[in-house]
Biopython code that builds the backbone (N, CA, C, O; Angstrom):
import numpy as np
from Bio.PDB.StructureBuilder import StructureBuilder

atoms = [
    (1, "MET", "N", (0.816, -1.202, 0.000)),
    (1, "MET", "CA", (0.000, 0.000, 0.000)),
    (1, "MET", "C", (0.853, 1.256, 0.000)),
    (1, "MET", "O", (0.473, 2.258, -0.605)),
    (2, "LEU", "N", (1.999, 1.220, 0.668)),
    (2, "LEU", "CA", (2.836, 2.418, 0.728)),
    (2, "LEU", "C", (3.384, 2.789, -0.641)),
    (2, "LEU", "O", (3.557, 3.970, -0.943)),
    (3, "VAL", "N", (3.657, 1.790, -1.470)),
    (3, "VAL", "CA", (4.162, 2.070, -2.816)),
    (3, "VAL", "C", (3.075, 2.736, -3.650)),
    (3, "VAL", "O", (3.371, 3.603, -4.472)),
    (4, "TYR", "N", (1.834, 2.346, -3.450)),
    (4, "TYR", "CA", (0.726, 2.941, -4.194)),
    (4, "TYR", "C", (0.462, 4.375, -3.734)),
    (4, "TYR", "O", (-0.085, 5.177, -4.491)),
    (5, "LEU", "N", (0.843, 4.699, -2.513)),
    (5, "LEU", "CA", (0.643, 6.056, -2.002)),
    (5, "LEU", "C", (1.628, 7.066, -2.579)),
    (5, "LEU", "O", (1.370, 8.269, -2.532)),
    (6, "ILE", "N", (2.744, 6.605, -3.117)),
    (6, "ILE", "CA", (3.745, 7.534, -3.663)),
    (6, "ILE", "C", (3.145, 8.400, -4.772)),
    (6, "ILE", "O", (3.250, 9.623, -4.687)),
    (7, "PRO", "N", (2.521, 7.829, -5.809)),
    (7, "PRO", "CA", (1.922, 8.699, -6.827)),
    (7, "PRO", "C", (0.695, 9.460, -6.325)),
    (7, "PRO", "O", (0.373, 10.526, -6.849)),
    (8, "ILE", "N", (0.017, 8.927, -5.325)),
    (8, "ILE", "CA", (-1.128, 9.654, -4.773)),
    (8, "ILE", "C", (-0.661, 10.933, -4.092)),
    (8, "ILE", "O", (-1.329, 11.962, -4.195)),
    (9, "PHE", "N", (0.468, 10.888, -3.402)),
    (9, "PHE", "CA", (1.024, 12.102, -2.800)),
    (9, "PHE", "C", (1.418, 13.114, -3.877)),
    (9, "PHE", "O", (1.271, 14.320, -3.676)),
    (10, "ALA", "N", (1.911, 12.639, -5.002)),
    (10, "ALA", "CA", (2.271, 13.550, -6.096)),
    (10, "ALA", "C", (1.023, 14.221, -6.671)),
    (10, "ALA", "O", (1.045, 15.417, -6.958)),
    (11, "VAL", "N", (-0.048, 13.474, -6.840)),
    (11, "VAL", "CA", (-1.301, 14.053, -7.325)),
    (11, "VAL", "C", (-1.848, 15.051, -6.302)),
    (11, "VAL", "O", (-2.351, 16.111, -6.675)),
    (12, "ALA", "N", (-1.751, 14.716, -5.025)),
    (12, "ALA", "CA", (-2.216, 15.628, -3.983)),
    (12, "ALA", "C", (-1.392, 16.911, -3.953)),
    (12, "ALA", "O", (-1.928, 17.982, -3.669)),
    (13, "SER", "N", (-0.101, 16.814, -4.243)),
    (13, "SER", "CA", (0.721, 18.027, -4.258)),
    (13, "SER", "C", (0.350, 18.926, -5.435)),
    (13, "SER", "O", (0.419, 20.149, -5.316)),
    (14, "ILE", "N", (-0.035, 18.352, -6.549)),
    (14, "ILE", "CA", (-0.525, 19.154, -7.678)),
    (14, "ILE", "C", (-1.831, 19.843, -7.280)),
    (14, "ILE", "O", (-2.044, 21.011, -7.604)),
    (15, "GLY", "N", (-2.697, 19.124, -6.585)),
    (15, "GLY", "CA", (-3.936, 19.719, -6.090)),
    (15, "GLY", "C", (-3.674, 20.840, -5.099)),
    (15, "GLY", "O", (-4.372, 21.854, -5.109)),
    (16, "LEU", "N", (-2.670, 20.666, -4.240)),
    (16, "LEU", "CA", (-2.301, 21.716, -3.293)),
    (16, "LEU", "C", (-1.816, 22.960, -4.022)),
    (16, "LEU", "O", (-2.166, 24.080, -3.652)),
    (17, "LEU", "N", (-1.015, 22.763, -5.052)),
    (17, "LEU", "CA", (-0.550, 23.897, -5.851)),
    (17, "LEU", "C", (-1.725, 24.629, -6.498)),
    (17, "LEU", "O", (-1.802, 25.857, -6.441)),
    (18, "LEU", "N", (-2.623, 23.889, -7.101)),
    (18, "LEU", "CA", (-3.768, 24.522, -7.756)),
    (18, "LEU", "C", (-4.675, 25.217, -6.756)),
    (18, "LEU", "O", (-5.235, 26.270, -7.060)),
    (19, "SER", "N", (-4.828, 24.653, -5.579)),
    (19, "SER", "CA", (-5.643, 25.278, -4.542)),
    (19, "SER", "C", (-5.015, 26.572, -4.059)),
    (19, "SER", "O", (-5.716, 27.554, -3.811)),
    (20, "THR", "N", (-3.706, 26.577, -3.925)),
    (20, "THR", "CA", (-3.013, 27.765, -3.451)),
    (20, "THR", "C", (-3.018, 28.866, -4.503)),
    (20, "THR", "O", (-3.202, 30.039, -4.177)),
    (21, "VAL", "N", (-2.821, 28.499, -5.743)),
    (21, "VAL", "CA", (-2.760, 29.494, -6.810)),
    (21, "VAL", "C", (-4.133, 30.078, -7.112)),
    (21, "VAL", "O", (-4.267, 31.290, -7.278)),
    (22, "THR", "N", (-5.155, 29.226, -7.186)),
    (22, "THR", "CA", (-6.475, 29.699, -7.585)),
    (22, "THR", "C", (-7.310, 30.233, -6.429)),
    (22, "THR", "O", (-8.274, 30.964, -6.656)),
    (23, "ARG", "N", (-6.958, 29.880, -5.187)),
    (23, "ARG", "CA", (-7.740, 30.260, -3.999)),
    (23, "ARG", "C", (-9.183, 29.753, -4.083)),
    (23, "ARG", "O", (-10.104, 30.364, -3.542)),
    (24, "ASN", "N", (-9.354, 28.639, -4.763)),
    (24, "ASN", "CA", (-10.679, 28.089, -4.963)),
    (24, "ASN", "C", (-10.578, 26.569, -4.894)),
    (24, "ASN", "O", (-9.870, 25.951, -5.688)),
    (25, "SER", "N", (-11.283, 25.977, -3.950)),
    (25, "SER", "CA", (-11.178, 24.531, -3.776)),
    (25, "SER", "C", (-11.791, 23.761, -4.940)),
    (25, "SER", "O", (-11.278, 22.709, -5.324)),
    (26, "ALA", "N", (-12.887, 24.276, -5.506)),
    (26, "ALA", "CA", (-13.518, 23.586, -6.635)),
    (26, "ALA", "C", (-12.607, 23.613, -7.858)),
    (26, "ALA", "O", (-12.504, 22.620, -8.578)),
    (27, "ALA", "N", (-11.954, 24.733, -8.093)),
    (27, "ALA", "CA", (-11.023, 24.815, -9.222)),
    (27, "ALA", "C", (-9.844, 23.876, -9.017)),
    (27, "ALA", "O", (-9.337, 23.298, -9.978)),
    (28, "ALA", "N", (-9.405, 23.717, -7.778)),
    (28, "ALA", "CA", (-8.296, 22.806, -7.499)),
    (28, "ALA", "C", (-8.690, 21.361, -7.759)),
    (28, "ALA", "O", (-7.909, 20.593, -8.320)),
    (29, "VAL", "N", (-9.887, 20.992, -7.357)),
    (29, "VAL", "CA", (-10.349, 19.612, -7.573)),
    (29, "VAL", "C", (-10.502, 19.331, -9.063)),
    (29, "VAL", "O", (-10.030, 18.308, -9.559)),
    (30, "VAL", "N", (-11.156, 20.233, -9.767)),
    (30, "VAL", "CA", (-11.361, 20.033, -11.208)),
    (30, "VAL", "C", (-10.027, 20.099, -11.948)),
    (30, "VAL", "O", (-9.793, 19.313, -12.866)),
    (31, "GLY", "N", (-9.156, 21.021, -11.562)),
    (31, "GLY", "CA", (-7.851, 21.132, -12.202)),
    (31, "GLY", "C", (-6.997, 19.901, -11.995)),
    (31, "GLY", "O", (-6.327, 19.446, -12.922)),
    (32, "THR", "N", (-7.011, 19.357, -10.786)),
    (32, "THR", "CA", (-6.256, 18.136, -10.507)),
    (32, "THR", "C", (-6.800, 16.968, -11.317)),
    (32, "THR", "O", (-6.035, 16.156, -11.839)),
    (33, "LEU", "N", (-8.105, 16.886, -11.419)),
    (33, "LEU", "CA", (-8.717, 15.848, -12.238)),
    (33, "LEU", "C", (-8.328, 16.000, -13.704)),
    (33, "LEU", "O", (-8.043, 15.013, -14.381)),
    (34, "MET", "N", (-8.317, 17.231, -14.189)),
    (34, "MET", "CA", (-7.948, 17.465, -15.587)),
    (34, "MET", "C", (-6.468, 17.148, -15.846)),
    (34, "MET", "O", (-6.129, 16.603, -16.896)),
    (35, "VAL", "N", (-5.597, 17.482, -14.904)),
    (35, "VAL", "CA", (-4.178, 17.142, -15.059)),
    (35, "VAL", "C", (-4.002, 15.625, -15.101)),
    (35, "VAL", "O", (-3.244, 15.104, -15.919)),
    (36, "SER", "N", (-4.704, 14.925, -14.218)),
    (36, "SER", "CA", (-4.611, 13.459, -14.207)),
    (36, "SER", "C", (-5.125, 12.853, -15.509)),
    (36, "SER", "O", (-4.508, 11.944, -16.064)),
    (37, "LEU", "N", (-6.249, 13.358, -15.990)),
    (37, "LEU", "CA", (-6.794, 12.851, -17.253)),
    (37, "LEU", "C", (-5.883, 13.189, -18.430)),
    (37, "LEU", "O", (-5.738, 12.383, -19.349)),
    (38, "LEU", "N", (-5.273, 14.364, -18.411)),
    (38, "LEU", "CA", (-4.351, 14.740, -19.479)),
    (38, "LEU", "C", (-3.129, 13.831, -19.495)),
    (38, "LEU", "O", (-2.672, 13.428, -20.565)),
    (39, "LEU", "N", (-2.595, 13.504, -18.318)),
    (39, "LEU", "CA", (-1.449, 12.597, -18.257)),
    (39, "LEU", "C", (-1.814, 11.203, -18.751)),
    (39, "LEU", "O", (-0.999, 10.547, -19.400)),
    (40, "GLN", "N", (-3.021, 10.743, -18.455)),
    (40, "GLN", "CA", (-3.441, 9.434, -18.958)),
    (40, "GLN", "C", (-3.667, 9.469, -20.464)),
    (40, "GLN", "O", (-3.379, 8.497, -21.161)),
    (41, "LEU", "N", (-4.180, 10.586, -20.963)),
    (41, "LEU", "CA", (-4.371, 10.716, -22.411)),
    (41, "LEU", "C", (-3.033, 10.716, -23.135)),
    (41, "LEU", "O", (-2.901, 10.087, -24.186)),
    (42, "VAL", "N", (-2.053, 11.401, -22.598)),
    (42, "VAL", "CA", (-0.717, 11.401, -23.203)),
    (42, "VAL", "C", (-0.142, 9.987, -23.180)),
    (42, "VAL", "O", (0.584, 9.601, -24.096)),
    (43, "GLY", "N", (-0.455, 9.216, -22.149)),
    (43, "GLY", "CA", (0.054, 7.859, -22.037)),
    (43, "GLY", "C", (-0.508, 6.899, -23.064)),
    (43, "GLY", "O", (0.134, 5.899, -23.386)),
    (44, "ILE", "N", (-1.692, 7.178, -23.586)),
    (44, "ILE", "CA", (-2.278, 6.248, -24.555)),
    (44, "ILE", "C", (-2.098, 6.697, -26.001)),
    (44, "ILE", "O", (-2.470, 5.968, -26.921)),
    (45, "LEU", "N", (-1.540, 7.872, -26.216)),
    (45, "LEU", "CA", (-1.297, 8.314, -27.590)),
    (45, "LEU", "C", (-0.206, 7.446, -28.219)),
    (45, "LEU", "O", (0.804, 7.165, -27.574)),
    (46, "PRO", "N", (-0.396, 7.022, -29.462)),
    (46, "PRO", "CA", (0.521, 6.044, -30.048)),
    (46, "PRO", "C", (1.937, 6.546, -30.296)),
    (46, "PRO", "O", (2.868, 5.745, -30.219)),
    (47, "GLY", "N", (2.149, 7.803, -30.585)),
    (47, "GLY", "CA", (3.480, 8.273, -30.927)),
    (47, "GLY", "C", (4.343, 8.669, -29.746)),
    (47, "GLY", "O", (5.513, 9.009, -29.923)),
    (48, "LEU", "N", (3.793, 8.631, -28.556)),
    (48, "LEU", "CA", (4.519, 9.112, -27.382)),
    (48, "LEU", "C", (4.890, 7.993, -26.429)),
    (48, "LEU", "O", (4.773, 8.155, -25.214)),
    (49, "GLY", "N", (5.330, 6.872, -26.947)),
    (49, "GLY", "CA", (5.691, 5.733, -26.115)),
    (49, "GLY", "C", (6.923, 5.977, -25.257)),
    (49, "GLY", "O", (7.059, 5.382, -24.187)),
    (50, "GLY", "N", (7.824, 6.847, -25.713)),
    (50, "GLY", "CA", (9.028, 7.137, -24.943)),
    (50, "GLY", "C", (8.772, 7.982, -23.707)),
    (50, "GLY", "O", (9.582, 7.993, -22.780)),
    (51, "VAL", "N", (7.664, 8.679, -23.690)),
    (51, "VAL", "CA", (7.324, 9.538, -22.550)),
    (51, "VAL", "C", (6.597, 8.745, -21.461)),
    (51, "VAL", "O", (6.587, 9.151, -20.299)),
    (52, "ARG", "N", (6.006, 7.646, -21.825)),
    (52, "ARG", "CA", (5.157, 6.881, -20.911)),
    (52, "ARG", "C", (5.821, 6.496, -19.583)),
    (52, "ARG", "O", (5.154, 6.589, -18.553)),
    (53, "PRO", "N", (7.091, 6.070, -19.538)),
    (53, "PRO", "CA", (7.686, 5.713, -18.241)),
    (53, "PRO", "C", (7.849, 6.896, -17.287)),
    (53, "PRO", "O", (8.068, 6.701, -16.092)),
    (54, "TYR", "N", (7.745, 8.109, -17.801)),
    (54, "TYR", "CA", (7.943, 9.284, -16.964)),
    (54, "TYR", "C", (6.638, 9.994, -16.616)),
    (54, "TYR", "O", (6.656, 11.075, -16.026)),
    (55, "LEU", "N", (5.521, 9.398, -16.974)),
    (55, "LEU", "CA", (4.226, 9.978, -16.636)),
    (55, "LEU", "C", (3.808, 9.546, -15.240)),
    (55, "LEU", "O", (4.135, 8.447, -14.790)),
    (56, "LEU", "N", (3.099, 10.405, -14.577)),
    (56, "LEU", "CA", (2.644, 10.113, -13.217)),
    (56, "LEU", "C", (1.643, 8.967, -13.204)),
    (56, "LEU", "O", (1.620, 8.173, -12.264)),
    (57, "SER", "N", (0.826, 8.878, -14.226)),
    (57, "SER", "CA", (-0.191, 7.824, -14.259)),
    (57, "SER", "C", (0.422, 6.430, -14.387)),
    (57, "SER", "O", (-0.182, 5.455, -13.940)),
    (58, "THR", "N", (1.594, 6.318, -14.981)),
    (58, "THR", "CA", (2.254, 5.025, -15.128)),
    (58, "THR", "C", (2.816, 4.525, -13.800)),
    (58, "THR", "O", (2.978, 3.319, -13.618)),
    (59, "GLN", "N", (3.111, 5.413, -12.892)),
    (59, "GLN", "CA", (3.754, 5.044, -11.627)),
    (59, "GLN", "C", (2.813, 4.306, -10.681)),
    (59, "GLN", "O", (3.259, 3.744, -9.681)),
    (60, "PHE", "N", (1.530, 4.302, -10.982)),
    (60, "PHE", "CA", (0.594, 3.558, -10.151)),
    (60, "PHE", "C", (0.770, 2.044, -10.292)),
    (60, "PHE", "O", (0.231, 1.283, -9.489)),
    (61, "ASP", "N", (1.517, 1.605, -11.302)),
    (61, "ASP", "CA", (1.762, 0.178, -11.509)),
    (61, "ASP", "C", (3.011, -0.328, -10.794)),
    (61, "ASP", "O", (3.354, -1.503, -10.923)),
    (62, "ALA", "N", (3.689, 0.522, -10.053)),
    (62, "ALA", "CA", (4.960, 0.141, -9.426)),
    (62, "ALA", "C", (4.795, -0.943, -8.368)),
    (62, "ALA", "O", (5.735, -1.696, -8.116)),
    (63, "TRP", "N", (3.640, -1.040, -7.751)),
    (63, "TRP", "CA", (3.429, -2.040, -6.701)),
    (63, "TRP", "C", (3.547, -3.458, -7.237)),
    (63, "TRP", "O", (3.753, -4.393, -6.463)),
    (64, "GLN", "N", (3.421, -3.634, -8.537)),
    (64, "GLN", "CA", (3.495, -4.970, -9.111)),
    (64, "GLN", "C", (4.898, -5.557, -9.007)),
    (64, "GLN", "O", (5.079, -6.759, -9.202)),
    (65, "GLY", "N", (5.888, -4.727, -8.704)),
    (65, "GLY", "CA", (7.240, -5.228, -8.482)),
    (65, "GLY", "C", (7.329, -6.146, -7.281)),
    (65, "GLY", "O", (8.213, -7.000, -7.213)),
    (66, "PHE", "N", (6.415, -5.976, -6.329)),
    (66, "PHE", "CA", (6.398, -6.855, -5.151)),
    (66, "PHE", "C", (5.876, -8.251, -5.471)),
    (66, "PHE", "O", (6.088, -9.180, -4.691)),
    (67, "LEU", "N", (5.203, -8.411, -6.593)),
    (67, "LEU", "CA", (4.632, -9.713, -6.950)),
    (67, "LEU", "C", (5.638, -10.617, -7.651)),
    (67, "LEU", "O", (5.360, -11.797, -7.864)),
    (68, "ARG", "N", (6.781, -10.091, -8.006)),
    (68, "ARG", "CA", (7.793, -10.895, -8.687)),
    (68, "ARG", "C", (8.712, -11.561, -7.670)),
    (68, "ARG", "O", (8.886, -11.077, -6.552)),
    (69, "THR", "N", (9.291, -12.677, -8.084)),
    (69, "THR", "CA", (10.238, -13.381, -7.218)),
    (69, "THR", "C", (11.578, -13.429, -7.927)),
    (69, "THR", "O", (11.661, -14.033, -8.996)),
    (70, "PRO", "N", (12.606, -12.843, -7.408)),
    (70, "PRO", "CA", (12.691, -11.984, -6.229)),
    (70, "PRO", "C", (12.035, -10.627, -6.497)),
    (70, "PRO", "O", (11.729, -10.284, -7.639)),
    (71, "VAL", "N", (11.831, -9.880, -5.443)),
    (71, "VAL", "CA", (11.149, -8.588, -5.556)),
    (71, "VAL", "C", (11.928, -7.676, -6.497)),
    (71, "VAL", "O", (13.135, -7.490, -6.350)),
    (72, "ASP", "N", (11.211, -7.113, -7.465)),
    (72, "ASP", "CA", (11.818, -6.201, -8.437)),
    (72, "ASP", "C", (11.685, -4.770, -7.912)),
    (72, "ASP", "O", (10.597, -4.193, -7.917)),
    (73, "TRP", "N", (12.804, -4.211, -7.464)),
    (73, "TRP", "CA", (12.785, -2.878, -6.866)),
    (73, "TRP", "C", (12.886, -1.771, -7.903)),
    (73, "TRP", "O", (12.669, -0.607, -7.566)),
    (74, "ALA", "N", (13.206, -2.089, -9.144)),
    (74, "ALA", "CA", (13.399, -1.068, -10.179)),
    (74, "ALA", "C", (12.152, -0.217, -10.410)),
    (74, "ALA", "O", (12.276, 1.008, -10.444)),
    (75, "PRO", "N", (10.950, -0.795, -10.573)),
    (75, "PRO", "CA", (9.789, 0.077, -10.781)),
    (75, "PRO", "C", (9.435, 0.894, -9.536)),
    (75, "PRO", "O", (8.884, 1.989, -9.650)),
    (76, "ILE", "N", (9.745, 0.375, -8.370)),
    (76, "ILE", "CA", (9.440, 1.098, -7.137)),
    (76, "ILE", "C", (10.358, 2.303, -6.986)),
    (76, "ILE", "O", (9.913, 3.389, -6.615)),
    (77, "VAL", "N", (11.634, 2.109, -7.274)),
    (77, "VAL", "CA", (12.592, 3.220, -7.202)),
    (77, "VAL", "C", (12.279, 4.257, -8.273)),
    (77, "VAL", "O", (12.343, 5.458, -8.014)),
    (78, "ARG", "N", (11.935, 3.791, -9.492)),
    (78, "ARG", "CA", (11.584, 4.723, -10.557)),
    (78, "ARG", "C", (10.334, 5.517, -10.188)),
    (78, "ARG", "O", (10.262, 6.718, -10.448)),
    (79, "ALA", "N", (9.354, 4.856, -9.587)),
    (79, "ALA", "CA", (8.139, 5.563, -9.166)),
    (79, "ALA", "C", (8.461, 6.624, -8.119)),
    (79, "ALA", "O", (7.866, 7.702, -8.121)),
    (80, "ALA", "N", (9.394, 6.323, -7.233)),
    (80, "ALA", "CA", (9.743, 7.287, -6.187)),
    (80, "ALA", "C", (10.383, 8.538, -6.779)),
    (80, "ALA", "O", (10.022, 9.651, -6.397)),
    (81, "TRP", "N", (11.325, 8.374, -7.703)),
    (81, "TRP", "CA", (11.967, 9.589, -8.221)),
    (81, "TRP", "C", (11.130, 10.305, -9.260)),
    (81, "TRP", "O", (11.205, 11.530, -9.355)),
    (82, "VAL", "N", (10.329, 9.585, -10.051)),
    (82, "VAL", "CA", (9.456, 10.260, -11.015)),
    (82, "VAL", "C", (8.372, 11.039, -10.279)),
    (82, "VAL", "O", (8.046, 12.164, -10.659)),
    (83, "CYS", "N", (7.818, 10.448, -9.239)),
    (83, "CYS", "CA", (6.797, 11.157, -8.468)),
    (83, "CYS", "C", (7.384, 12.354, -7.732)),
    (83, "CYS", "O", (6.708, 13.367, -7.548)),
    (84, "SER", "N", (8.631, 12.240, -7.316)),
    (84, "SER", "CA", (9.252, 13.387, -6.661)),
    (84, "SER", "C", (9.489, 14.515, -7.664)),
    (84, "SER", "O", (9.485, 15.684, -7.278)),
    (85, "LEU", "N", (9.694, 14.193, -8.936)),
    (85, "LEU", "CA", (9.818, 15.231, -9.960)),
    (85, "LEU", "C", (8.523, 16.006, -10.151)),
    (85, "LEU", "O", (8.550, 17.168, -10.555)),
    (86, "TYR", "N", (7.403, 15.380, -9.869)),
    (86, "TYR", "CA", (6.113, 16.060, -9.933)),
    (86, "TYR", "C", (5.782, 16.754, -8.601)),
    (86, "TYR", "O", (5.260, 17.869, -8.595)),
    (87, "ALA", "N", (6.080, 16.104, -7.497)),
    (87, "ALA", "CA", (5.632, 16.592, -6.190)),
    (87, "ALA", "C", (6.473, 17.744, -5.654)),
    (87, "ALA", "O", (5.924, 18.738, -5.181)),
    (88, "VAL", "N", (7.778, 17.627, -5.721)),
    (88, "VAL", "CA", (8.641, 18.641, -5.093)),
    (88, "VAL", "C", (8.459, 20.019, -5.717)),
    (88, "VAL", "O", (8.280, 20.981, -4.970)),
    (89, "PRO", "N", (8.493, 20.175, -7.050)),
    (89, "PRO", "CA", (8.254, 21.521, -7.592)),
    (89, "PRO", "C", (6.857, 22.055, -7.277)),
    (89, "PRO", "O", (6.686, 23.256, -7.073)),
    (90, "SER", "N", (5.864, 21.174, -7.236)),
    (90, "SER", "CA", (4.510, 21.619, -6.919)),
    (90, "SER", "C", (4.411, 22.135, -5.494)),
    (90, "SER", "O", (3.804, 23.177, -5.247)),
    (91, "VAL", "N", (5.006, 21.412, -4.561)),
    (91, "VAL", "CA", (4.953, 21.838, -3.156)),
    (91, "VAL", "C", (5.775, 23.106, -2.942)),
    (91, "VAL", "O", (5.358, 23.990, -2.194)),
    (92, "VAL", "N", (6.927, 23.205, -3.581)),
    (92, "VAL", "CA", (7.753, 24.407, -3.436)),
    (92, "VAL", "C", (7.037, 25.624, -4.016)),
    (92, "VAL", "O", (7.026, 26.691, -3.402)),
    (93, "ALA", "N", (6.438, 25.466, -5.200)),
    (93, "ALA", "CA", (5.702, 26.576, -5.803)),
    (93, "ALA", "C", (4.492, 26.954, -4.951)),
    (93, "ALA", "O", (4.198, 28.139, -4.795)),
    (94, "ALA", "N", (3.790, 25.968, -4.399)),
    (94, "ALA", "CA", (2.649, 26.270, -3.525)),
    (94, "ALA", "C", (3.100, 26.996, -2.273)),
    (94, "ALA", "O", (2.419, 27.911, -1.811)),
    (95, "ALA", "N", (4.239, 26.604, -1.715)),
    (95, "ALA", "CA", (4.748, 27.268, -0.518)),
    (95, "ALA", "C", (5.149, 28.710, -0.832)),
    (95, "ALA", "O", (4.893, 29.611, -0.034)),
    (96, "LEU", "N", (5.771, 28.932, -1.980)),
    (96, "LEU", "CA", (6.162, 30.288, -2.348)),
    (96, "LEU", "C", (4.947, 31.185, -2.566)),
    (96, "LEU", "O", (4.943, 32.343, -2.149)),
    (97, "VAL", "N", (3.925, 30.654, -3.215)),
    (97, "VAL", "CA", (2.699, 31.432, -3.413)),
    (97, "VAL", "C", (2.033, 31.711, -2.069)),
    (97, "VAL", "O", (1.552, 32.819, -1.835)),
    (98, "PHE", "N", (2.001, 30.731, -1.202)),
    (98, "PHE", "CA", (1.366, 30.896, 0.097)),
    (98, "PHE", "C", (2.116, 31.899, 0.966)),
    (98, "PHE", "O", (1.492, 32.686, 1.679)),
    (99, "LEU", "N", (3.446, 31.881, 0.914)),
    (99, "LEU", "CA", (4.232, 32.806, 1.722)),
    (99, "LEU", "C", (4.088, 34.247, 1.264)),
    (99, "LEU", "O", (4.248, 35.164, 2.068)),
    (100, "ARG", "N", (3.792, 34.464, -0.001)),
    (100, "ARG", "CA", (3.608, 35.815, -0.511)),
    (100, "ARG", "C", (2.221, 36.369, -0.210)),
    (100, "ARG", "O", (1.949, 37.540, -0.476)),
    (101, "ARG", "N", (1.370, 35.563, 0.325)),
    (101, "ARG", "CA", (-0.013, 35.948, 0.578)),
    (101, "ARG", "C", (-0.151, 36.423, 2.034)),
    (101, "ARG", "O", (0.530, 35.922, 2.929)),
    (102, "ASP", "N", (-1.027, 37.378, 2.246)),
    (102, "ASP", "CA", (-1.306, 37.863, 3.588)),
    (102, "ASP", "C", (-2.404, 36.993, 4.188)),
    (102, "ASP", "O", (-3.589, 37.223, 3.945)),
    (103, "VAL", "N", (-2.012, 36.005, 4.961)),
    (103, "VAL", "CA", (-2.989, 35.088, 5.539)),
    (103, "VAL", "C", (-3.466, 35.525, 6.929)),
    (103, "VAL", "O", (-4.436, 34.978, 7.453)),
    (104, "ALA", "N", (-2.787, 36.505, 7.522)),
    (104, "ALA", "CA", (-3.181, 36.978, 8.844)),
    (104, "ALA", "C", (-4.361, 37.941, 8.752)),
    (104, "ALA", "O", (-5.034, 38.186, 9.753)),
    (105, "GLY", "N", (-4.621, 38.489, 7.565)),
    (105, "GLY", "CA", (-5.750, 39.400, 7.396)),
    (105, "GLY", "C", (-5.461, 40.805, 7.896)),
    (105, "GLY", "O", (-6.379, 41.613, 8.037)),
    (106, "GLY", "N", (-4.216, 41.102, 8.163)),
    (106, "GLY", "CA", (-3.891, 42.396, 8.735)),
    (106, "GLY", "C", (-3.158, 43.221, 7.787)),
    (106, "GLY", "O", (-2.799, 44.355, 8.105)),
]
sb = StructureBuilder()
sb.init_structure("model")
sb.init_model(0)
sb.init_chain("A")
sb.init_seg("    ")
for serial, (resi, resn, name, xyz) in enumerate(atoms, 1):
    if name == "N":
        sb.init_residue(resn, " ", resi, " ")
    sb.init_atom(name, np.array(xyz, "f"), 0.0, 1.0, " ", f" {name:<3s}", serial, name[0])
structure = sb.get_structure()
């Protein structure tokens, strides 16, 4: 289950970024859904097979490495660093936007 949570945290960080930038929870939910659907659409396009291993939607299959004997750690490690490429910039950008905002109301 923890391996499956890695890409979920990346999707949540994109949602956090959209929520912080738009200041609207509904826009963040719809935007996150649209980003996820766009990544899945890019994954099924026939000419973009080389991009597929680096898409966030592909990383949800990393848990299947535990079903092999011996355990195949390659997809799990790849999922960790690919998801961090999506999550870290999103969280940093959300933090920068949030820090520039007057949240105290004063």
